[in-house]
C-alpha positions in Angstrom: -110.4 43.9 13.1 -108.1 45.0 15.9 -105.2 43.1 17.4 -106.5 40.7 20.2 -105.3 38.1 22.6 -106.3 34.5 21.8 -108.9 33.5 24.3 -108.3 29.8 23.7 -104.7 29.6 24.9 -102.7 30.7 27.9 -100.1 32.5 25.7 -99.6 36.2 26.1 -98.8 36.7 22.4 -101.2 39.0 20.6 -102.8 37.9 17.4 -101.9 40.6 14.9 -104.2 41.3 12.0 -106.7 38.6 12.6 -108.2 37.0 9.5 -110.2 33.9 8.6 -107.6 33.0 6.1 -104.4 32.3 8.3 -102.1 33.2 5.4 -103.5 36.8 5.4 -103.1 37.1 9.2 -100.3 38.0 11.6 -96.9 38.4 9.9 -98.1 36.5 6.9 -100.2 39.6 6.1 -98.7 42.0 3.4 -97.2 45.4 4.1 -98.5 48.4 2.3 -95.5 50.9 2.0 -92.3 50.9 0.2 -89.8 52.4 2.5 -86.1 53.5 2.4 -84.1 54.0 5.5 -80.4 54.7 6.1 -77.9 54.0 8.8 -80.0 51.4 10.5 -79.7 51.1 14.3 -77.4 48.1 15.2 -76.4 46.3 18.3 -73.2 44.2 18.3 -70.6 44.4 15.5 -71.3 43.7 11.9 -68.4 41.6 10.4 -66.2 43.7 8.2 -66.1 41.0 5.5 -69.9 41.3 4.8 -70.0 43.8 1.9 -73.1 43.4 -0.2 -76.8 43.0 0.2 -79.1 40.6 2.1 -82.1 40.1 -0.1 -85.4 38.4 0.6 -88.5 37.9 -1.5 -92.1 36.9 -0.8 -95.7 37.3 -1.8 -97.3 40.7 -0.9 -100.7 41.0 -2.4 -102.1 44.5 -2.8 -105.7 43.2 -2.9 -107.4 39.8 -2.8 -110.5 39.1 -4.8 -111.7 36.2 -2.6 -109.9 35.8 0.7 -111.6 32.5 1.3 -109.9 31.0 -1.7 -106.6 32.9 -1.5 -103.4 30.8 -1.4 -100.1 31.9 0.2 -98.2 31.2 -3.0 -100.1 33.9 -4.8 -99.7 37.7 -4.8 -97.1 39.9 -6.4 -93.6 39.7 -5.1 -91.9 42.2 -2.8 -88.2 42.2 -2.2 -86.7 43.4 1.1 -83.0 44.3 1.2 -80.3 45.5 3.6 -77.0 46.8 2.3 -73.9 46.1 4.5 -70.6 47.7 4.1 -67.7 48.7 6.4 -69.3 47.3 9.5 -72.5 49.4 8.9 -76.0 48.7 7.8 -76.2 51.4 5.2 -79.7 51.1 4.0 -83.0 49.1 4.0 -85.3 49.1 1.0 -88.4 47.2 0.2 -89.8 47.3 -3.3 -92.5 45.6 -5.3 -91.0 43.4 -7.9 -93.1 45.0 -10.7 -93.6 48.7 -11.1 -97.1 50.3 -10.5 -98.1 50.2 -14.2 -97.3 46.5 -14.5 -99.2 45.8 -11.2 -102.2 47.8 -12.4 -102.3 45.8 -15.5 -102.7 42.6 -13.6 -99.2 41.1 -14.2 -97.9 38.7 -11.6 -94.5 39.7 -10.1 -92.0 37.0 -9.2 -92.6 36.3 -5.5 -90.5 33.3 -4.4 -86.7 33.9 -4.5 -84.1 36.6 -5.3 -80.4 36.5 -5.9 -77.4 37.6 -8.0 -76.2 35.9 -11.1 -74.1 37.0 -14.2 -73.8 40.5 -12.7 -77.6 40.9 -12.4 -80.1 40.8 -9.6 -83.0 38.4 -10.4 -86.4 37.9 -8.7 -87.8 34.4 -9.5 -91.0 32.4 -9.2 -91.7 28.8 -10.0 -94.4 27.6 -12.4 -94.1 29.7 -15.4 -92.8 33.2 -15.6 -89.3 34.3 -16.6 -87.3 36.1 -13.9 -87.7 39.8 -13.2 -84.6 42.0 -13.3 -83.9 44.3 -10.4 -81.5 47.2 -10.1 -78.9 47.3 -7.3 -81.3 49.4 -5.2 -84.2 47.0 -5.9 -85.9 49.2 -8.6 -87.9 47.0 -11.0 -86.6 46.7 -14.5 -89.3 44.3 -15.9 -89.2 40.7 -17.1 -85.9 39.5 -18.5 -86.0 36.0 -20.1 -82.3 35.8 -19.9 -81.8 38.3 -22.6 -84.3 36.7 -24.9 -82.9 33.2 -24.8 -85.4 31.5 -22.4 -88.1 29.8 -24.4 -90.4 28.5 -21.7 -90.8 28.7 -17.9 -88.2 29.0 -15.2 -88.0 28.2 -11.5 -87.4 29.9 -8.2 -84.8 27.3 -7.3 -82.0 27.0 -9.8 -78.8 25.4 -8.7 -75.4 27.0 -9.3 -72.4 25.0 -10.3 -69.3 27.0 -9.4 -67.0 25.0 -11.6 -68.9 25.8 -14.8 -70.6 29.1 -13.6 -73.9 27.7 -14.8 -77.5 27.7 -13.4 -79.4 24.5 -13.7 -83.2 24.2 -13.2 -86.2 22.0 -13.6 -89.3 24.0 -14.6 -93.0 23.3 -14.8 -95.8 25.5 -16.0 -99.5 25.2 -15.4 -101.4 25.2 -17.6 -99.1 25.2 -20.7 -96.8 22.3 -20.1 -99.3 19.4 -19.8 -97.1 16.4 -20.3 -93.6 17.5 -19.6 -91.2 19.7 -17.7 -88.1 21.4 -18.9 -84.5 21.0 -17.8 -82.8 24.3 -18.5 -79.2 25.4 -18.2 -78.1 29.1 -18.2 -74.5 29.9 -18.9 -72.3 32.2 -16.9 -73.1 35.1 -19.4 -76.8 34.8 -18.4 -78.0 33.1 -21.5 -79.7 29.8 -22.0 -77.4 27.0 -23.4 -79.8 24.0 -23.0 -83.5 23.3 -22.8 -84.6 19.7 -22.6 -88.2 18.4 -22.4 -88.7 15.7 -19.8 -92.0 13.7 -20.2 -94.1 13.4 -17.0 -97.7 12.6 -16.3 -100.5 14.5 -14.3 -98.6 17.8 -14.2 -96.6 17.5 -11.0 -95.6 20.4 -8.9 -91.8 20.3 -9.0 -90.8 23.1 -6.6 -87.1 22.4 -6.5 -84.3 20.2 -7.9 -80.9 19.0 -6.9 -77.6 19.0 -8.8 -74.4 16.9 -8.5 -71.3 16.7 -10.7 -72.9 13.9 -12.7 -76.7 14.4 -12.5 -79.6 16.8 -12.4 -82.0 15.3 -9.8 -85.7 15.4 -10.6 -88.4 15.1 -7.9 -91.5 13.7 -9.5 -93.8 13.4 -6.4 -97.4 13.1 -5.4 -98.6 16.8 -5.7 -100.3 17.4 -9.0 -102.9 19.5 -10.8 -106.4 18.6 -9.6 -109.4 19.6 -11.7 -111.8 19.4 -8.8 -109.8 22.1 -7.0 -109.7 24.1 -10.1 -113.5 23.9 -10.8 -114.1 24.8 -7.1 -112.6 28.2 -7.9 -109.3 27.9 -6.2 -106.5 29.8 -8.1 -103.8 27.3 -6.9 -104.9 24.0 -8.4 -102.4 21.6 -6.9 -103.4 18.8 -4.5 -102.0 15.7 -2.9 -102.7 12.5 -5.0 -102.4 9.4 -2.8 -102.6 7.1 -5.8 -99.9 8.6 -7.8 -96.5 6.8 -7.6 -93.5 8.9 -6.5 -90.2 8.7 -8.1 -86.9 10.5 -8.3 -84.9 10.8 -11.5 -81.2 11.0 -12.2 -80.6 12.9 -15.4 -77.0 12.7 -16.6 -76.0 16.2 -17.2 -74.9 15.6 -20.8 -77.7 13.1 -21.5 -81.2 13.2 -23.0 -84.7 12.4 -21.5 -84.3 8.7 -22.5 -81.1 8.5 -20.3 -83.0 9.4 -17.0 -82.6 6.7 -14.3 -86.0 6.7 -12.5 -86.2 5.3 -9.0 -89.4 4.7 -7.0 -89.6 6.3 -3.6 -92.2 6.0 -0.9 -95.2 8.5 -1.1 -94.0 11.9 0.0 -93.5 15.5 -1.0 -90.3 17.7 -0.9 -90.3 21.4 -1.3 -86.6 21.9 -0.5 -83.5 19.7 -0.6 -80.5 20.7 1.5 -77.7 19.6 -0.8 -76.7 16.6 -3.1 -73.5 14.9 -4.1 -72.1 11.9 -5.8 -70.7 9.4 -3.3 -67.6 7.3 -4.0 -69.6 4.1 -4.3 -71.6 5.5 -7.2 -74.8 6.4 -5.3 -76.2 9.9 -5.0 -76.8 11.3 -1.5 -79.6 13.9 -1.1 -80.7 15.5 2.1 -84.3 16.7 2.0 -87.1 18.3 4.1 -89.6 15.5 3.6 -93.4 15.5 4.1 -95.3 12.3 4.5 -98.2 14.1 2.7 -99.2 17.7 2.1 -102.0 19.8 0.5 -104.5 17.0 1.3 -107.5 19.2 2.3 -105.7 22.5 3.1 -106.3 25.0 0.3 -104.7 28.1 1.7 -101.1 27.0 2.2 -98.8 24.1 2.9 -98.4 24.1 6.6 -101.8 23.3 8.1 -101.7 19.6 7.9 -98.2 18.1 8.2 -94.7 19.4 8.8 -91.4 18.1 7.4 -88.4 16.4 8.9 -84.8 16.3 7.7 -84.2 13.0 5.9 -81.4 11.5 3.8 -82.0 9.7 0.5 -79.3 7.4 -0.9 -80.2 6.8 -4.5 -78.7 3.7 -6.2 -78.7 4.2 -10.0 -77.8 0.6 -10.6 -80.4 -1.1 -8.4 -82.8 1.9 -9.1 -83.6 2.0 -5.4 -83.8 4.8 -2.8 -83.0 4.1 0.9 -84.3 6.7 3.4 -83.1 7.5 6.9 -84.2 10.2 9.3 -81.6 12.7 10.2 -83.6 14.9 12.5 -87.3 14.5 13.5 -88.1 18.0 14.5 -90.4 20.0 12.2 -88.1 22.2 10.0 -87.9 23.8 6.6 -85.9 26.2 4.4 -82.6 24.2 4.6 -79.3 25.9 3.7 -75.6 24.8 3.6 -72.3 26.4 3.1 -72.4 27.3 -0.7 -68.7 26.3 -1.0 -69.9 22.8 -0.4 -72.6 22.8 -3.1 -72.4 19.5 -5.2 -69.9 18.3 -2.6 -70.2 16.0 0.4 -71.4 18.2 3.3 -71.5 17.7 7.0 -73.7 20.6 8.2 -77.1 21.9 7.4 -79.0 24.9 8.8 -82.8 25.0 9.0 -85.6 27.1 10.5 -87.6 25.1 13.1 -91.4 25.2 12.4 -94.5 25.4 14.4 -98.1 25.1 13.3 -101.8 25.6 14.5 -102.5 28.8 16.4 -98.9 29.9 15.7 -99.9 31.0 12.2 -101.2 34.2 13.8 -98.0 34.8 15.7 -94.9 33.1 14.4 -94.5 30.0 12.2 -90.7 30.1 12.7 -88.8 29.1 15.8 -85.1 28.5 16.4 -82.4 28.2 13.8 -81.1 24.7 13.8 -77.6 23.4 13.0 -77.6 19.8 12.1 -74.5 17.6 12.0 -75.3 15.0 9.4 -72.3 12.8 10.3 -73.1 12.4 14.0 -76.8 13.2 14.1 -76.2 15.8 16.8 -77.7 19.3 16.6 -77.6 22.7 18.3 -80.0 25.6 18.1 -80.1 29.3 18.4 -83.2 30.3 20.3 -84.5 33.8 19.8 -86.6 34.0 22.9 -90.4 34.2 23.7 -92.5 35.1 20.8 -89.5 35.4 18.4 -88.4 33.2 15.5 -85.8 33.3 12.7 -86.8 32.6 9.0 -84.6 31.0 6.4 -81.0 30.9 7.5 -78.6 32.2 4.7 -75.1 31.0 5.0 -72.2 33.4 4.1 -68.7 31.9 4.3 -66.2 33.8 6.4 -63.6 35.4 4.2 -60.8 33.6 5.9 -62.8 30.5 6.8 -61.1 27.0 6.4 -63.8 24.7 7.9 -67.2 23.9 6.6 -69.1 25.7 9.3 -66.9 28.8 9.3 -69.5 31.3 8.2 -72.2 33.8 9.1 -75.9 33.0 9.3 -78.1 35.8 8.2 -81.8 35.5 9.1 -84.7 37.9 9.5 -86.3 37.6 13.0 -89.9 38.5 13.7 -91.0 39.5 17.2 -94.7 38.7 17.7 -94.8 40.8 20.9 -93.5 44.1 19.4 -94.7 43.3 15.8 -91.2 44.2 14.4 -88.4 42.6 12.5 -84.6 42.7 12.7 -81.9 41.2 10.6 -79.6 39.1 12.8 -76.2 37.8 12.1 -75.2 34.6 13.9 -71.8 32.8 14.0 -72.4 29.4 12.3 -69.5 27.9 14.2 -71.3 28.7 17.5 -74.9 28.7 16.5 -76.1 28.4 20.1 -74.1 31.5 21.2 -75.3 35.1 21.3 -76.0 36.9 18.0 -73.0 38.7 16.5 -75.1 41.7 15.4 -78.8 42.7 15.3 -80.0 45.3 12.8 -83.3 46.9 13.5 -85.6 47.2 10.4 -87.9 50.2 9.9 -90.9 47.8 9.4 -91.8 44.2 9.8 -90.8 41.8 7.0 -93.7 39.4 6.4 -92.9 35.7 6.4 -92.0 35.2 2.8 -90.1 32.5 1.1 -86.4 32.8 0.1 -83.5 35.1 -0.3 -79.7 35.3 -0.5 -76.6 37.2 0.2 -75.4 38.9 -2.8 -71.8 40.3 -2.4 -70.8 43.4 -4.2 -68.1 41.3 -5.9 -71.0 39.4 -7.6 -73.3 42.3 -8.4 -71.6 45.7 -8.3 -73.4 48.8 -7.1 -74.7 50.7 -10.1 
């Protein structure tokens, strides 16, 4: 099918790569080529303190057996990267997470997140597989279960504790872990130091977790494995269960499964928390992107029925209660914060504004939002007609002294030109003009997550 204009709307935005499955259409469609480009065209000035790589991961299926039953979360991973140094965008690369032989053998490449830890670049996926190791220039090096120390699944959303240099994760695995999930800790040398089984029922989808100085926070919510979905032939068997109670657990970091403090919460689902911290009064504060319900009847992806708002949960471990308040009611996802404030009380959060409906074929992302959780005020960076910015990655300024002193890196898709660019915004003046815009040699599909990996963390090889 060729690109067309949507006859049912007044918009002038073309529908790129039309498809009956919206998660194979537009900028959700995969790209076919692995490219390398040097000295990328740039407008504005790239901050000199940015020396490292912006990396982003997402599903990029090479073929789909049954498009009618394909889910966005499936398909081998592809990492896109831009190396910045000396005020220049030195290169762009995109590479499949697995090499051609592994892909031909039918292996599934980690398609959800990518980042640097213990001197290594890791591509990650939730729900089973160990991470995949990548070289500095994104060449695949195969599965690496943390140097043979990981006995079980891992996640795409580990949380880093800068004081201990550890990664903490909560991991599920369909179909092997039927009655429990694992809480896993990886030490600063890249080797597992703890693996604790946590009993749960109904095989919940635990996409993410939170971490404070005292607790690992476990989201045991109402999306679970559904056998009817599975027998209908869908490869992604999770579904909203309106009858399943929701709860959030506080696991003392040095405790066992019997020490978890479970607290009931109203029916909902959370893919991504913004940050969490221990409050002075003994409660735990967590800001989350909260869905009233999700994956009810939609079988292709998560955003066709409901969108999330930014909410605050205050968890009382003594009363075992959760109080909920709305921070911002606009549809938004992919929350990020200043990593220097991880596990600490934060004031600011940054999210990507979301749209739905016909926008699947054009742009599911809109403005980048800056939310002040203290005042409830917000500001936005608007990218213009037909353009939207994906997950905002916060990079602290080298000489920054305030929480919002940083750069926001986000990939921007232009539905009119069908192209992508990496933009650098000033987090202190999010509504102001972009600091720099780096033209990419091909579009970057709407994927999931990425990070800034400074050369001081993972050195060039």
